[in-house]
KENUVEX-171732 format. One record per residue: x, y, z of N, C-alpha, C, CB in turn; residue in one letter. Coordinates in nm, 2 decimals. Glycine has a CB too. Example, Ala and Ser with C-alpha at 12.3 -4.5 7.8 and 13.67 -1.06 7.14 Angstrom:
<atoms>
- 1.32	-0.57	0.78	1.23	-0.45	0.78	1.32	-0.33	0.78	1.13	-0.45	0.90	a
- 1.28	-0.22	0.71	1.37	-0.11	0.71	1.29	0.00	0.79	1.41	-0.06	0.57	s
</atoms>
This chain:
<atoms>
- 7.96	-2.35	0.60	7.82	-2.37	0.63	7.76	-2.50	0.59	7.73	-2.25	0.58	m
- 7.68	-2.57	0.68	7.62	-2.70	0.62	7.47	-2.66	0.58	7.63	-2.83	0.73	q
- 7.44	-2.72	0.48	7.30	-2.70	0.43	7.22	-2.83	0.43	7.29	-2.63	0.29	l
- 7.10	-2.83	0.49	7.02	-2.94	0.52	6.87	-2.92	0.46	7.03	-2.97	0.67	f
- 6.82	-3.01	0.39	6.69	-3.02	0.35	6.63	-3.15	0.37	6.68	-2.99	0.21	t
- 6.50	-3.17	0.32	6.42	-3.28	0.35	6.35	-3.34	0.23	6.33	-3.25	0.45	e
- 6.28	-3.45	0.24	6.20	-3.51	0.13	6.07	-3.45	0.15	6.20	-3.67	0.14	e
- 6.03	-3.34	0.08	5.91	-3.29	0.09	5.87	-3.23	-0.05	5.90	-3.19	0.19	w
- 5.85	-3.31	-0.16	5.84	-3.27	-0.28	5.69	-3.18	-0.30	5.85	-3.40	-0.38	p
- 5.70	-3.08	-0.39	5.80	-3.06	-0.49	5.89	-2.94	-0.44	5.74	-3.02	-0.64	p
- 5.88	-2.91	-0.32	5.96	-2.80	-0.26	6.10	-2.85	-0.24	5.90	-2.75	-0.12	i
- 6.13	-2.96	-0.18	6.26	-3.00	-0.16	6.25	-3.16	-0.16	6.32	-2.95	-0.01	t
- 6.34	-3.23	-0.23	6.35	-3.38	-0.23	6.48	-3.43	-0.31	6.23	-3.43	-0.30	f
- 6.49	-3.55	-0.32	6.59	-3.61	-0.37	6.55	-3.68	-0.50	6.66	-3.69	-0.27	s
- 6.63	-3.67	-0.60	6.61	-3.73	-0.74	6.74	-3.81	-0.78	6.56	-3.62	-0.84	r
- 6.74	-3.93	-0.80	6.85	-4.00	-0.84	6.98	-3.97	-0.76	6.87	-3.97	-0.98	e
- 6.95	-3.96	-0.62	7.05	-3.93	-0.53	7.10	-3.78	-0.53	7.16	-4.01	-0.55	g
- 7.04	-3.70	-0.60	7.07	-3.56	-0.60	6.95	-3.47	-0.53	7.09	-3.53	-0.76	k
- 6.98	-3.37	-0.48	6.87	-3.26	-0.43	6.79	-3.20	-0.55	6.94	-3.15	-0.35	p
- 6.67	-3.18	-0.54	6.59	-3.12	-0.64	6.46	-3.05	-0.57	6.54	-3.21	-0.75	a
- 6.40	-2.98	-0.65	6.28	-2.90	-0.61	6.29	-2.76	-0.62	6.26	-2.93	-0.47	g
- 6.17	-2.69	-0.59	6.16	-2.55	-0.60	6.27	-2.48	-0.51	6.01	-2.50	-0.55	l
- 6.26	-2.51	-0.38	6.35	-2.43	-0.30	6.50	-2.47	-0.32	6.31	-2.44	-0.16	a
- 6.53	-2.59	-0.36	6.67	-2.65	-0.40	6.72	-2.56	-0.51	6.66	-2.80	-0.44	v
- 6.64	-2.53	-0.61	6.68	-2.45	-0.72	6.71	-2.31	-0.68	6.58	-2.44	-0.83	e
- 6.63	-2.26	-0.59	6.64	-2.13	-0.54	6.78	-2.11	-0.46	6.52	-2.09	-0.46	v
- 6.81	-2.21	-0.38	6.93	-2.21	-0.30	7.05	-2.23	-0.39	6.93	-2.31	-0.20	v
- 7.04	-2.32	-0.48	7.15	-2.33	-0.58	7.17	-2.20	-0.67	7.11	-2.46	-0.68	q
- 7.07	-2.13	-0.70	7.08	-2.01	-0.77	7.16	-1.90	-0.69	6.95	-1.96	-0.82	a
- 7.12	-1.90	-0.56	7.19	-1.80	-0.46	7.34	-1.85	-0.45	7.11	-1.81	-0.31	i
- 7.37	-1.98	-0.44	7.50	-2.03	-0.43	7.59	-1.98	-0.55	7.50	-2.19	-0.41	q
- 7.52	-1.99	-0.67	7.59	-1.96	-0.79	7.63	-1.81	-0.79	7.50	-1.99	-0.92	k
- 7.54	-1.72	-0.74	7.55	-1.58	-0.72	7.67	-1.55	-0.63	7.43	-1.51	-0.66	r
- 7.68	-1.64	-0.52	7.77	-1.61	-0.41	7.92	-1.68	-0.44	7.71	-1.65	-0.28	l
- 7.91	-1.76	-0.54	8.04	-1.84	-0.58	8.05	-1.95	-0.49	8.17	-1.76	-0.58	g
- 7.95	-2.01	-0.42	7.98	-2.12	-0.32	7.92	-2.25	-0.38	7.91	-2.08	-0.17	q
- 7.97	-2.35	-0.32	7.95	-2.49	-0.38	7.91	-2.59	-0.26	8.09	-2.54	-0.47	q
- 7.86	-2.54	-0.14	7.84	-2.64	-0.05	7.73	-2.75	-0.08	7.80	-2.58	0.08	q
- 7.75	-2.87	-0.04	7.66	-2.98	-0.08	7.54	-2.95	0.00	7.72	-3.13	-0.05	d
- 7.41	-2.97	-0.06	7.30	-2.97	0.01	7.26	-3.13	0.05	7.20	-2.90	-0.07	i
- 7.25	-3.14	0.18	7.23	-3.27	0.22	7.07	-3.30	0.25	7.32	-3.29	0.35	q
- 7.01	-3.39	0.18	6.88	-3.44	0.21	6.86	-3.53	0.32	6.83	-3.51	0.10	v
- 6.80	-3.51	0.43	6.80	-3.59	0.55	6.66	-3.58	0.60	6.91	-3.53	0.66	v
- 6.63	-3.67	0.69	6.51	-3.67	0.76	6.49	-3.53	0.84	6.50	-3.80	0.85	p
- 6.37	-3.48	0.83	6.35	-3.34	0.88	6.39	-3.33	1.03	6.21	-3.31	0.87	w
- 6.37	-3.43	1.11	6.39	-3.44	1.25	6.56	-3.42	1.26	6.33	-3.59	1.32	a
- 6.65	-3.48	1.17	6.78	-3.48	1.19	6.82	-3.34	1.15	6.86	-3.59	1.12	r
- 6.77	-3.28	1.04	6.81	-3.15	1.00	6.77	-3.04	1.10	6.74	-3.12	0.87	g
- 6.65	-3.06	1.15	6.62	-2.96	1.26	6.71	-2.97	1.38	6.47	-2.98	1.31	y
- 6.73	-3.09	1.43	6.83	-3.12	1.54	6.97	-3.04	1.52	6.85	-3.27	1.55	r
- 7.01	-3.06	1.39	7.15	-3.01	1.36	7.13	-2.85	1.37	7.20	-3.06	1.20	m
- 7.02	-2.80	1.31	7.02	-2.64	1.31	6.99	-2.58	1.44	6.90	-2.59	1.21	a
- 6.93	-2.66	1.53	6.91	-2.60	1.67	7.04	-2.62	1.76	6.78	-2.66	1.74	t
- 7.13	-2.71	1.71	7.24	-2.74	1.80	7.37	-2.69	1.76	7.25	-2.89	1.81	a
- 7.39	-2.65	1.62	7.51	-2.61	1.57	7.51	-2.48	1.51	7.55	-2.70	1.49	l
- 7.62	-2.39	1.51	7.63	-2.29	1.44	7.65	-2.30	1.28	7.73	-2.21	1.49	p
- 7.63	-2.21	1.20	7.68	-2.22	1.06	7.60	-2.33	0.99	7.83	-2.26	1.05	d
- 7.47	-2.35	1.02	7.37	-2.44	0.96	7.25	-2.37	0.89	7.31	-2.55	1.06	v
- 7.23	-2.40	0.78	7.11	-2.35	0.69	7.01	-2.46	0.67	7.15	-2.28	0.55	m
- 6.89	-2.46	0.72	6.78	-2.55	0.71	6.67	-2.50	0.62	6.73	-2.59	0.84	l
- 6.64	-2.57	0.53	6.53	-2.51	0.45	6.44	-2.63	0.38	6.59	-2.41	0.33	f
- 6.31	-2.61	0.36	6.25	-2.49	0.38	6.18	-2.49	0.54	6.14	-2.46	0.26	t
- 6.16	-2.38	0.60	6.12	-2.38	0.74	6.00	-2.28	0.74	6.25	-2.33	0.84	t
- 5.89	-2.33	0.79	5.77	-2.26	0.82	5.79	-2.16	0.93	5.67	-2.36	0.85	t
- 5.75	-2.04	0.90	5.77	-1.93	1.00	5.66	-1.96	1.12	5.75	-1.78	0.93	r
- 5.72	-1.95	1.23	5.63	-1.97	1.36	5.69	-1.88	1.47	5.63	-2.12	1.42	t
- 5.62	-1.84	1.58	5.67	-1.76	1.68	5.78	-1.83	1.75	5.57	-1.72	1.76	a
- 5.77	-1.96	1.77	5.88	-2.05	1.83	6.01	-2.05	1.75	5.83	-2.19	1.85	e
- 5.99	-2.06	1.62	6.12	-2.07	1.54	6.19	-1.93	1.53	6.08	-2.12	1.39	r
- 6.11	-1.83	1.53	6.17	-1.70	1.53	6.26	-1.68	1.67	6.04	-1.59	1.52	e
- 6.25	-1.76	1.75	6.34	-1.75	1.87	6.45	-1.84	1.86	6.26	-1.78	2.00	q
- 6.46	-1.93	1.76	6.55	-2.03	1.73	6.65	-2.00	1.62	6.49	-2.14	1.72	l
- 6.60	-1.93	1.52	6.67	-1.91	1.39	6.66	-1.77	1.33	6.63	-2.02	1.29	f
- 6.75	-1.74	1.24	6.72	-1.61	1.15	6.67	-1.67	1.04	6.85	-1.52	1.12	t
- 6.54	-1.61	1.00	6.46	-1.66	0.89	6.48	-1.56	0.77	6.31	-1.67	0.92	l
- 6.51	-1.60	0.66	6.52	-1.53	0.54	6.43	-1.57	0.43	6.65	-1.53	0.48	v
- 6.35	-1.50	0.37	6.26	-1.53	0.27	6.13	-1.43	0.26	6.22	-1.68	0.28	g
- 6.02	-1.48	0.23	5.99	-1.62	0.21	6.03	-1.68	0.06	5.83	-1.64	0.24	p
- 6.04	-1.80	0.05	6.07	-1.87	-0.07	5.95	-1.94	-0.13	6.18	-1.96	-0.05	v
- 5.85	-1.95	-0.05	5.71	-2.02	-0.11	5.61	-1.99	0.00	5.71	-2.19	-0.14	a
- 5.48	-1.98	-0.05	5.37	-1.95	0.03	5.26	-2.06	0.00	5.31	-1.80	0.00	l
- 5.20	-2.12	0.12	5.10	-2.21	0.09	4.99	-2.21	0.20	5.15	-2.33	0.07	g
- 4.91	-2.30	0.22	4.81	-2.32	0.30	4.81	-2.47	0.36	4.67	-2.29	0.22	i
- 4.82	-2.47	0.49	4.82	-2.61	0.56	4.68	-2.65	0.57	4.89	-2.60	0.70	n
- 4.64	-2.78	0.53	4.51	-2.82	0.55	4.50	-2.95	0.60	4.45	-2.82	0.43	n
- 4.39	-2.98	0.66	4.35	-3.11	0.71	4.28	-3.19	0.60	4.25	-3.10	0.84	l
- 4.34	-3.30	0.55	4.29	-3.37	0.45	4.21	-3.50	0.51	4.41	-3.41	0.36	y
- 4.11	-3.54	0.43	4.05	-3.67	0.46	4.04	-3.74	0.32	3.89	-3.65	0.54	v
- 4.00	-3.87	0.32	3.98	-3.95	0.19	3.85	-3.88	0.13	3.97	-4.11	0.21	r
- 3.85	-3.90	0.00	3.75	-3.84	-0.08	3.60	-3.89	-0.03	3.79	-3.88	-0.24	q
- 3.60	-4.00	-0.01	3.47	-4.07	0.02	3.42	-4.04	0.15	3.49	-4.22	0.02	a
- 3.50	-3.99	0.24	3.47	-3.95	0.38	3.39	-3.83	0.38	3.58	-3.93	0.45	d
- 3.26	-3.84	0.44	3.17	-3.73	0.43	3.18	-3.63	0.54	3.04	-3.78	0.43	t
- 3.28	-3.66	0.64	3.29	-3.57	0.75	3.29	-3.41	0.71	3.41	-3.60	0.82	l
- 3.24	-3.34	0.80	3.24	-3.19	0.79	3.29	-3.14	0.93	3.08	-3.12	0.75	q
- 3.38	-3.04	0.94	3.42	-2.99	1.05	3.38	-2.84	1.07	3.55	-3.00	1.07	l
- 3.31	-2.80	1.17	3.29	-2.65	1.19	3.40	-2.58	1.26	3.16	-2.63	1.26	r
- 3.49	-2.64	1.33	3.59	-2.58	1.40	3.72	-2.67	1.40	3.55	-2.53	1.53	a
- 3.83	-2.63	1.42	3.94	-2.71	1.42	3.94	-2.81	1.54	4.07	-2.63	1.43	l
- 3.89	-2.77	1.65	3.90	-2.85	1.77	3.81	-2.98	1.75	3.85	-2.77	1.90	d
- 3.71	-2.98	1.64	3.62	-3.09	1.63	3.71	-3.20	1.58	3.50	-3.06	1.54	d
- 3.82	-3.18	1.53	3.90	-3.29	1.46	3.96	-3.38	1.59	4.04	-3.22	1.37	a
- 3.95	-3.33	1.70	4.00	-3.40	1.83	3.91	-3.52	1.85	3.98	-3.30	1.95	k
- 3.79	-3.51	1.80	3.69	-3.61	1.84	3.66	-3.72	1.73	3.56	-3.53	1.87	l
- 3.74	-3.71	1.62	3.70	-3.80	1.50	3.83	-3.88	1.44	3.63	-3.70	1.39	h
- 3.91	-3.93	1.54	4.01	-4.02	1.48	4.15	-3.97	1.48	3.97	-4.07	1.35	g
- 4.23	-4.04	1.43	4.38	-3.99	1.44	4.41	-3.90	1.32	4.48	-4.12	1.44	l
- 4.51	-3.82	1.35	4.55	-3.72	1.25	4.70	-3.75	1.23	4.53	-3.56	1.31	i
- 4.74	-3.79	1.09	4.86	-3.82	1.05	4.95	-3.70	1.02	4.86	-3.91	0.93	g
- 5.08	-3.69	1.09	5.16	-3.58	1.09	5.30	-3.63	1.06	5.16	-3.50	1.22	v
- 5.39	-3.55	1.00	5.52	-3.57	0.97	5.61	-3.54	1.10	5.56	-3.49	0.86	y
- 5.69	-3.62	1.15	5.78	-3.61	1.28	5.84	-3.47	1.28	5.90	-3.73	1.28	k
- 5.82	-3.40	1.40	5.91	-3.27	1.43	5.88	-3.17	1.33	6.06	-3.30	1.43	d
- 5.78	-3.18	1.26	5.75	-3.06	1.16	5.65	-2.96	1.23	5.69	-3.11	1.02	t
- 5.63	-2.86	1.15	5.54	-2.75	1.19	5.40	-2.81	1.21	5.53	-2.62	1.08	v
- 5.36	-2.93	1.13	5.24	-2.98	1.14	5.21	-3.03	1.28	5.23	-3.07	1.04	f
- 5.31	-3.11	1.31	5.30	-3.17	1.46	5.30	-3.07	1.57	5.41	-3.26	1.49	q
- 5.39	-2.97	1.55	5.42	-2.87	1.65	5.28	-2.78	1.67	5.54	-2.78	1.61	q
- 5.23	-2.75	1.56	5.10	-2.67	1.56	5.00	-2.73	1.63	5.06	-2.64	1.43	f
- 4.97	-2.86	1.59	4.85	-2.93	1.66	4.88	-2.96	1.82	4.83	-3.08	1.58	l
- 5.01	-2.99	1.83	5.04	-3.00	1.99	5.01	-2.88	2.06	5.20	-3.03	2.02	e
- 5.05	-2.77	2.01	5.02	-2.64	2.09	4.87	-2.62	2.09	5.10	-2.52	2.03	r
- 4.79	-2.67	2.00	4.65	-2.65	2.01	4.58	-2.76	2.10	4.60	-2.65	1.88	q
- 4.66	-2.85	2.17	4.62	-2.93	2.26	4.57	-3.07	2.21	4.51	-2.87	2.33	g
- 4.61	-3.11	2.08	4.58	-3.22	2.01	4.66	-3.35	2.08	4.60	-3.20	1.85	f
- 4.60	-3.45	2.12	4.67	-3.57	2.17	4.64	-3.69	2.07	4.62	-3.59	2.31	d
- 4.57	-3.67	1.97	4.53	-3.78	1.87	4.62	-3.77	1.76	4.37	-3.77	1.83	n
- 4.75	-3.76	1.77	4.83	-3.75	1.65	4.89	-3.89	1.63	4.95	-3.65	1.67	l
- 4.91	-3.93	1.51	4.99	-4.03	1.46	5.11	-3.99	1.38	4.91	-4.12	1.39	d
- 5.23	-4.00	1.43	5.35	-3.94	1.39	5.43	-4.04	1.31	5.44	-3.89	1.51	i
- 5.46	-3.99	1.18	5.53	-4.07	1.08	5.67	-4.01	1.06	5.45	-4.06	0.94	s
- 5.76	-4.09	1.01	5.91	-4.04	0.99	5.91	-3.96	0.86	6.02	-4.18	0.97	p
- 5.81	-3.97	0.76	5.82	-3.88	0.65	5.69	-3.87	0.60	5.90	-3.93	0.55	d
- 5.66	-3.76	0.51	5.52	-3.74	0.47	5.46	-3.84	0.39	5.50	-3.62	0.41	p
- 5.54	-3.92	0.31	5.48	-4.03	0.23	5.41	-4.13	0.32	5.60	-4.11	0.15	q
- 5.46	-4.16	0.43	5.42	-4.27	0.52	5.28	-4.21	0.59	5.54	-4.30	0.64	s
- 5.28	-4.07	0.61	5.16	-4.02	0.66	5.05	-4.03	0.56	5.18	-3.87	0.71	a
- 5.08	-3.99	0.43	4.97	-4.00	0.33	4.93	-4.14	0.31	5.03	-3.94	0.19	a
- 5.02	-4.24	0.32	4.98	-4.38	0.30	4.88	-4.42	0.40	5.09	-4.46	0.31	r
- 4.90	-4.38	0.54	4.81	-4.42	0.64	4.68	-4.37	0.62	4.85	-4.38	0.77	k
- 4.67	-4.24	0.57	4.54	-4.18	0.53	4.46	-4.27	0.43	4.56	-4.04	0.46	l
- 4.54	-4.30	0.32	4.47	-4.37	0.21	4.44	-4.51	0.25	4.56	-4.38	0.09	l
- 4.50	-4.56	0.35	4.47	-4.71	0.39	4.36	-4.70	0.50	4.61	-4.79	0.45	a
- 4.33	-4.59	0.54	4.23	-4.58	0.65	4.29	-4.60	0.79	4.13	-4.69	0.63	g
- 4.42	-4.60	0.80	4.47	-4.61	0.94	4.46	-4.48	1.02	4.61	-4.64	0.93	r
- 4.45	-4.38	0.95	4.43	-4.24	1.03	4.30	-4.18	0.95	4.56	-4.12	1.01	v
- 4.23	-4.10	1.03	4.12	-4.02	0.96	4.16	-3.90	0.88	4.03	-3.98	1.06	r
- 4.26	-3.83	0.93	4.30	-3.70	0.87	4.46	-3.72	0.84	4.26	-3.57	0.97	f
- 4.50	-3.63	0.75	4.65	-3.60	0.73	4.66	-3.45	0.72	4.70	-3.66	0.60	w
- 4.75	-3.40	0.79	4.78	-3.25	0.80	4.91	-3.23	0.71	4.80	-3.21	0.96	f
- 4.89	-3.15	0.60	5.00	-3.12	0.52	4.96	-2.99	0.44	5.02	-3.24	0.43	d
- 5.05	-2.96	0.35	5.03	-2.83	0.29	4.98	-2.85	0.14	5.17	-2.74	0.29	s
- 4.91	-2.75	0.09	4.84	-2.75	-0.04	4.98	-2.75	-0.15	4.73	-2.62	-0.07	n
- 5.09	-2.69	-0.11	5.21	-2.70	-0.20	5.26	-2.83	-0.24	5.33	-2.63	-0.14	l
- 5.26	-2.93	-0.13	5.33	-3.05	-0.14	5.23	-3.17	-0.14	5.42	-3.06	-0.02	t
- 5.11	-3.16	-0.10	5.02	-3.29	-0.10	4.99	-3.34	-0.23	4.89	-3.26	-0.03	a
- 4.99	-3.27	-0.35	4.96	-3.32	-0.48	5.10	-3.40	-0.52	4.92	-3.20	-0.58	p
- 5.21	-3.35	-0.50	5.34	-3.41	-0.55	5.36	-3.54	-0.46	5.47	-3.31	-0.53	a
- 5.33	-3.53	-0.33	5.33	-3.66	-0.25	5.25	-3.77	-0.30	5.29	-3.64	-0.11	i
- 5.13	-3.73	-0.33	5.03	-3.83	-0.38	5.09	-3.89	-0.51	4.89	-3.76	-0.41	l
- 5.13	-3.79	-0.60	5.18	-3.84	-0.73	5.31	-3.94	-0.72	5.22	-3.71	-0.82	k
- 5.38	-3.92	-0.61	5.49	-4.00	-0.59	5.44	-4.15	-0.55	5.59	-3.93	-0.49	g
- 5.33	-4.14	-0.49	5.27	-4.28	-0.44	5.18	-4.33	-0.56	5.17	-4.26	-0.29	l
- 5.18	-4.27	-0.67	5.09	-4.32	-0.79	4.94	-4.30	-0.75	5.12	-4.48	-0.82	h
- 4.91	-4.20	-0.68	4.77	-4.18	-0.63	4.71	-4.06	-0.69	4.76	-4.18	-0.48	v
- 4.60	-4.05	-0.76	4.55	-3.91	-0.81	4.51	-3.82	-0.69	4.42	-3.93	-0.91	p
- 4.52	-3.70	-0.71	4.48	-3.59	-0.61	4.34	-3.61	-0.56	4.51	-3.44	-0.66	t
- 4.25	-3.66	-0.66	4.12	-3.68	-0.62	4.08	-3.77	-0.52	4.06	-3.71	-0.73	t
- 4.18	-3.85	-0.47	4.17	-3.95	-0.37	4.15	-3.89	-0.24	4.29	-4.05	-0.37	a
- 4.18	-3.76	-0.22	4.17	-3.69	-0.09	4.09	-3.56	-0.11	4.30	-3.67	-0.02	i
- 4.06	-3.51	0.00	4.00	-3.36	-0.01	4.03	-3.29	0.11	3.84	-3.35	-0.03	r
- 4.04	-3.15	0.11	4.05	-3.07	0.22	3.92	-3.06	0.30	4.10	-2.95	0.18	s
- 3.92	-3.09	0.42	3.81	-3.07	0.51	3.82	-2.94	0.58	3.79	-3.18	0.61	v
- 3.94	-2.88	0.58	3.96	-2.75	0.65	4.09	-2.70	0.62	3.94	-2.76	0.80	m
- 4.09	-2.57	0.57	4.23	-2.48	0.56	4.24	-2.44	0.69	4.22	-2.35	0.44	a
- 4.37	-2.46	0.76	4.39	-2.44	0.90	4.47	-2.31	0.90	4.45	-2.56	0.97	v
- 4.58	-2.30	0.83	4.67	-2.18	0.85	4.76	-2.16	0.74	4.75	-2.20	0.96	e
- 4.79	-2.03	0.70	4.89	-2.00	0.61	5.04	-2.05	0.64	4.89	-1.85	0.60	e
- 5.10	-2.09	0.54	5.23	-2.16	0.56	5.34	-2.07	0.48	5.24	-2.32	0.51	n
- 5.41	-1.99	0.54	5.52	-1.91	0.48	5.65	-1.98	0.51	5.53	-1.76	0.53	n
- 5.72	-2.02	0.40	5.83	-2.09	0.40	5.96	-2.02	0.39	5.82	-2.17	0.30	l
- 6.07	-2.03	0.47	6.19	-1.95	0.48	6.32	-2.04	0.47	6.19	-1.87	0.62	y
- 6.43	-1.97	0.45	6.55	-2.04	0.48	6.58	-2.00	0.62	6.67	-2.01	0.37	l
- 6.63	-2.10	0.71	6.66	-2.09	0.84	6.79	-2.09	0.87	6.59	-2.18	0.92	a
- 6.86	-2.00	0.93	7.01	-2.00	0.97	7.01	-2.01	1.12	7.09	-1.86	0.92	f
- 7.11	-2.09	1.16	7.11	-2.13	1.30	7.18	-2.02	1.37	7.19	-2.26	1.31	s
- 7.16	-2.04	1.50	7.24	-1.93	1.59	7.38	-1.96	1.58	7.19	-1.94	1.75	k
- 7.46	-1.84	1.57	7.60	-1.84	1.57	7.65	-1.83	1.41	7.66	-1.98	1.64	g
- 7.55	-1.83	1.32	7.59	-1.80	1.18	7.62	-1.65	1.17	7.48	-1.84	1.09	t
- 7.73	-1.61	1.11	7.77	-1.47	1.10	7.67	-1.39	1.03	7.90	-1.44	1.04	p
- 7.66	-1.25	1.08	7.57	-1.17	1.02	7.60	-1.14	0.87	7.56	-1.04	1.11	a
- 7.73	-1.14	0.84	7.77	-1.11	0.70	7.71	-1.22	0.61	7.92	-1.10	0.70	a
- 7.72	-1.35	0.66	7.68	-1.46	0.58	7.54	-1.45	0.54	7.71	-1.59	0.65	t
- 7.45	-1.41	0.66	7.31	-1.41	0.64	7.28	-1.29	0.54	7.24	-1.41	0.79	i
- 7.34	-1.19	0.57	7.32	-1.06	0.47	7.34	-1.10	0.33	7.41	-0.94	0.51	e
- 7.46	-1.17	0.30	7.49	-1.21	0.17	7.38	-1.29	0.10	7.62	-1.28	0.16	s
- 7.32	-1.38	0.18	7.21	-1.46	0.13	7.08	-1.38	0.11	7.19	-1.58	0.21	w
- 7.05	-1.29	0.19	6.94	-1.20	0.19	6.95	-1.11	0.05	6.94	-1.10	0.32	r
- 7.07	-1.06	0.03	7.09	-0.95	-0.08	7.08	-1.04	-0.21	7.24	-0.86	-0.07	t
- 7.13	-1.17	-0.20	7.12	-1.26	-0.32	6.99	-1.30	-0.36	7.20	-1.38	-0.30	s
- 6.91	-1.33	-0.25	6.76	-1.37	-0.28	6.68	-1.26	-0.33	6.69	-1.41	-0.14	l
- 6.72	-1.14	-0.28	6.64	-1.01	-0.33	6.69	-0.99	-0.48	6.68	-0.87	-0.24	q
- 6.81	-1.01	-0.51	6.86	-1.01	-0.65	6.79	-1.10	-0.75	7.00	-1.05	-0.66	a
- 6.78	-1.21	-0.69	6.71	-1.34	-0.78	6.57	-1.29	-0.81	6.71	-1.49	-0.69	l
- 6.51	-1.24	-0.69	6.35	-1.20	-0.72	6.35	-1.08	-0.82	6.27	-1.16	-0.58	k
- 6.44	-0.98	-0.80	6.43	-0.87	-0.89	6.47	-0.91	-1.03	6.51	-0.76	-0.83	q
- 6.54	-0.99	-1.05	6.60	-1.03	-1.20	6.48	-1.12	-1.26	6.76	-1.14	-1.19	s
- 6.39	-1.17	-1.19	6.29	-1.25	-1.26	6.32	-1.40	-1.25	6.27	-1.19	-1.40	g
- 6.44	-1.44	-1.22	6.47	-1.57	-1.21	6.39	-1.66	-1.11	6.60	-1.57	-1.16	e
- 6.38	-1.58	-1.00	6.30	-1.65	-0.88	6.16	-1.69	-0.94	6.28	-1.53	-0.74	f
- 6.09	-1.59	-1.01	5.95	-1.61	-1.05	5.95	-1.74	-1.15	5.89	-1.48	-1.11	a
- 6.06	-1.73	-1.24	6.07	-1.85	-1.34	6.09	-1.98	-1.27	6.18	-1.84	-1.43	r
- 6.17	-2.00	-1.17	6.18	-2.12	-1.08	6.05	-2.16	-1.03	6.28	-2.10	-0.97	i
- 5.98	-2.06	-0.97	5.84	-2.08	-0.91	5.74	-2.14	-0.99	5.79	-1.95	-0.85	y
- 5.74	-2.08	-1.12	5.64	-2.13	-1.20	5.67	-2.26	-1.26	5.60	-2.03	-1.31	q
- 5.79	-2.30	-1.28	5.82	-2.42	-1.32	5.78	-2.52	-1.22	5.96	-2.44	-1.35	r
- 5.78	-2.50	-1.09	5.74	-2.61	-1.00	5.60	-2.60	-0.95	5.84	-2.60	-0.89	w
- 5.55	-2.47	-0.94	5.41	-2.44	-0.91	5.33	-2.36	-1.00	5.41	-2.37	-0.79	l
- 5.31	-2.41	-1.12	5.25	-2.34	-1.23	5.12	-2.28	-1.19	5.23	-2.44	-1.36	p
- 5.12	-2.15	-1.21	4.98	-2.07	-1.19	4.98	-2.01	-1.05	4.85	-2.16	-1.19	g
- 5.08	-2.04	-0.96	5.08	-2.00	-0.84	5.15	-1.86	-0.83	5.14	-2.10	-0.75	e
- 5.11	-1.76	-0.73	5.18	-1.63	-0.74	5.29	-1.65	-0.65	5.10	-1.52	-0.70	q
- 5.43	-1.61	-0.70	5.54	-1.62	-0.61	5.55	-1.50	-0.51	5.67	-1.63	-0.70	p
- 5.61	-1.52	-0.39	5.63	-1.43	-0.30	5.74	-1.34	-0.34	5.64	-1.49	-0.18	p
- 5.72	-1.20	-0.36	5.83	-1.12	-0.41	5.89	-1.03	-0.30	5.77	-1.03	-0.52	m
- 5.85	-1.04	-0.18	5.90	-0.95	-0.08	6.03	-1.04	-0.02	5.78	-0.90	0.03	r
- 6.12	-0.97	0.04	6.24	-1.04	0.11	6.24	-0.97	0.25	6.39	-1.04	0.02	v
- 6.25	-1.06	0.35	6.26	-1.00	0.48	6.35	-1.09	0.57	6.12	-0.98	0.55	e
- 6.40	-1.04	0.67	6.48	-1.11	0.77	6.41	-1.10	0.91	6.63	-1.05	0.77	v
- 6.38	-1.23	0.96	6.28	-1.24	1.09	6.36	-1.32	1.18	6.13	-1.32	1.05	i
- 6.34	-1.29	1.30	6.40	-1.39	1.41	6.52	-1.34	1.49	6.44	-1.52	1.34	g
- 6.60	-1.42	1.53	6.71	-1.37	1.61	6.80	-1.29	1.54	6.78	-1.48	1.67	i
- 6.86	-1.18	1.59	6.97	-1.11	1.53	7.09	-1.17	1.54	6.98	-0.99	1.57	l
- 7.14	-1.19	1.41	7.28	-1.25	1.40	7.39	-1.14	1.44	7.31	-1.31	1.24	p
- 7.50	-1.21	1.49	7.62	-1.12	1.54	7.73	-1.14	1.45	7.66	-1.15	1.69	h
</atoms>
């Protein structure tokens, strides 16, 4: 099985050429329980998503649960919970009464082929500025090239930290939707493989190791303790 993830700190990212982050540690802990050592490849999200929708025996993480993705993958998790927000610069006094109002107030920066882009396109937004990575989208907001940045409360602080910018530089103008993050197994992945990952994740949560990993990366946040399998039925 091939394992793909992305640059989306602190959930998943690369550090000195090696994968790191909350979900990376969770996946590595599961691999240890299973006696597996597949390399985790950190790639642009669009590439990982393309591989996971085209090939069997691919696991892509972390993947936001959506109705569309439930038809494409078998989702195991959740491994993290957050809120997707529309951010503006701190000095921006704009207030939104409804999400559709954001269609009238300038460009929205999103990360290519992610749930952020897909969600807004489903809502009929055509004022999107698409970046190859979340750091680029954040930079555009800070530089005033876009009015909004759409990302998660789980990751926005770490992305800004990586840019050497304080979190006070931006503010959420609207909490849009809950973000439930899963491990996504591609079509054609054997049912036995998926079941072994499910039971290992469940054991990880029951042992307390999952909560310790979660608190290390997201101090004070409540870790999701349920384990479920959603989406296409593996064979």
